[in-house]
C-alpha positions in Angstrom: -95.4 -7.1 -20.1 -96.1 -8.1 -23.5 -93.1 -8.3 -26.0 -94.2 -8.7 -29.5 -91.4 -10.6 -31.7 -93.1 -9.3 -35.1 -90.5 -7.8 -37.1 -92.9 -7.1 -40.0 -96.5 -6.8 -40.6 -98.9 -6.1 -44.1 -102.5 -6.0 -44.6 -104.0 -7.7 -47.5 -107.4 -8.0 -49.0 -107.6 -11.0 -47.9 -106.4 -10.6 -44.3 -102.8 -10.1 -42.9 -99.3 -11.6 -42.0 -96.8 -11.3 -39.3 -93.3 -12.1 -39.9 -91.5 -13.3 -37.4 -87.8 -14.6 -38.3 -86.3 -13.5 -41.6 -82.9 -15.4 -42.1 -80.8 -16.6 -45.0 -82.1 -19.7 -44.3 -85.5 -19.4 -43.1 -88.7 -17.2 -43.0 -91.4 -17.7 -40.6 -94.9 -15.8 -41.0 -98.3 -15.9 -38.9 -100.8 -15.8 -41.8 -104.5 -14.8 -40.7 -106.8 -15.4 -43.4 -110.5 -13.8 -43.1 -113.7 -15.7 -43.5 -114.8 -16.5 -47.4 -111.7 -14.8 -48.4 -108.6 -17.0 -49.9 -104.7 -16.0 -51.0 -103.7 -16.2 -54.9 -103.3 -19.3 -56.6 -99.3 -19.1 -57.1 -96.0 -20.7 -57.2 -92.6 -20.1 -56.3 -89.2 -21.1 -58.1 -87.0 -20.5 -54.9 -88.6 -22.1 -52.0 -91.3 -24.6 -50.3 -93.8 -24.2 -47.9 -94.7 -26.0 -44.5 -98.4 -24.5 -43.4 -99.6 -25.3 -39.5 -103.1 -24.9 -39.2 -103.6 -23.1 -35.5 -107.2 -22.3 -35.8 -110.0 -22.5 -38.2 -110.9 -24.7 -41.4 -109.0 -24.8 -44.6 -109.0 -25.5 -47.9 -105.6 -25.8 -49.8 -105.4 -26.1 -53.4 -101.8 -28.2 -54.4 -101.4 -28.4 -57.8 -104.2 -30.7 -58.7 -105.5 -31.8 -55.2 -107.8 -29.8 -52.7 -107.2 -30.6 -49.4 -109.4 -30.0 -46.3 -107.0 -29.2 -43.5 -108.1 -28.0 -39.6 -106.7 -26.7 -36.7 -103.7 -28.9 -35.4 -102.9 -30.4 -39.0 -100.1 -29.5 -41.6 -99.4 -29.6 -44.9 -96.0 -29.2 -47.3 -95.5 -26.9 -50.3 -93.1 -28.3 -52.5 -91.1 -25.9 -54.4 -92.9 -25.0 -58.2 -96.3 -26.4 -56.9 -99.0 -24.6 -57.4 -100.8 -23.5 -54.2 -103.4 -21.5 -52.4 -105.4 -21.6 -49.1 -108.5 -20.3 -48.4 -111.1 -20.2 -46.0 -114.2 -21.8 -45.8 -115.6 -21.1 -42.3 -117.1 -18.1 -40.8 -114.1 -17.1 -38.1 -110.9 -16.1 -39.0 -108.4 -19.1 -39.9 -104.7 -18.6 -39.1 -101.5 -20.6 -40.0 -97.8 -20.7 -39.5 -96.0 -20.8 -43.0 -92.3 -21.7 -42.9 -90.4 -20.8 -45.8 -87.0 -22.9 -46.5 -85.1 -22.5 -49.7 -82.4 -19.9 -51.2 -84.6 -16.5 -51.5 -88.2 -15.4 -49.8 -88.5 -12.0 -51.3 -92.6 -11.1 -52.6 -90.7 -10.7 -55.8 -90.9 -15.1 -56.1 -94.6 -15.0 -56.3 -96.1 -16.1 -59.7 -99.6 -15.2 -59.2 -101.6 -17.7 -61.6 -105.4 -16.1 -60.6 -106.2 -13.6 -57.9 -109.6 -12.6 -56.7 -108.4 -8.8 -56.1 -106.9 -8.2 -59.5 -103.0 -8.9 -58.4 -102.0 -11.4 -61.7 
């Protein structure tokens, strides 16, 4: 028998995410980005993020850096850093995001640029 630990799932134009933990001091998501897609360029005032790439390849923008990251590698996004992740590959890319801070609501996303008109 398969038991799902997903407590929330949301589909977006770039892929989807599943929430596995939502606690007062952390939130854990599995995020899948479709080939050729990327999330918005954004920043957060109340949380930092740690991204662990599960499969595929990614290009991470962190402030003024463009950083290639592949499966079994990770990267930290400090609170207040401008960031985005994209999938330059031909297969889905998946990563685990661990958020730490004092607030994890979607309204802590300040979108600076977006391929889907959500700024």
